[in-house]
C-alpha positions, 0 to 999 in steps of 0.5 A, a space after each residue: 528504515 527503522 520505524 518505532 511503533 511508539 510513533 505508529 501503532 498497529 491498526 488503521 491509518 490515513 495514508 497517502 500513496 507517495 509512489 508506485 514502483 515497478 519491480 522486476 525479478 526472476 519471479 516476474 513483474 511486481 508493483 510496490 506501493 509506497 504509503 506515507 502515514 503521519 503520526 501524532 507528532 506530524 512525522 512521516 513514515 513510509 510503509 510499502 506493499 509489493 504485489 505480483 501483478 496478475 491480469 486475472 480478476 480472481 487474483 489477490 492482486 486484483 482484489 487488493 487493487 479494487 479494494 484500494 480504488 473502490 471499484 472494479 477496473 479494467 485498466 490501472 494507471 499507476 501514475 494517477 494513484 500517486 498523491 491520493 489518500 486512502 486508509 490502510 491497515 498496518 500489522 507488525 509481523 516482526 521487528 522489521 516486517 509489516 503487512 499493509 492492506 488497503 481498508 478503504 478506497 481512495 479519497 
């Protein structure tokens, strides 16, 4: 998919979690979060963030998830996240690569 930054600018956007996918490869188990953002023309654009799953409360994964849900958690039910709204930060790294981070919890 090609996304034009004429439609979606870098910065913070309201988003909906449209899917959470399990990804397995030789490096381990990952979760891919798909966020859908609507632009000013009401077009929808998907951004994803893929994180290596870790059970450690000191891990980047845990900090990212707690920022997304707005509190510390002991158990993550990914299916309960689908359809929830949040605010994400989108940063363009190069022509086809974006960094996506939650900046406010689900609402």
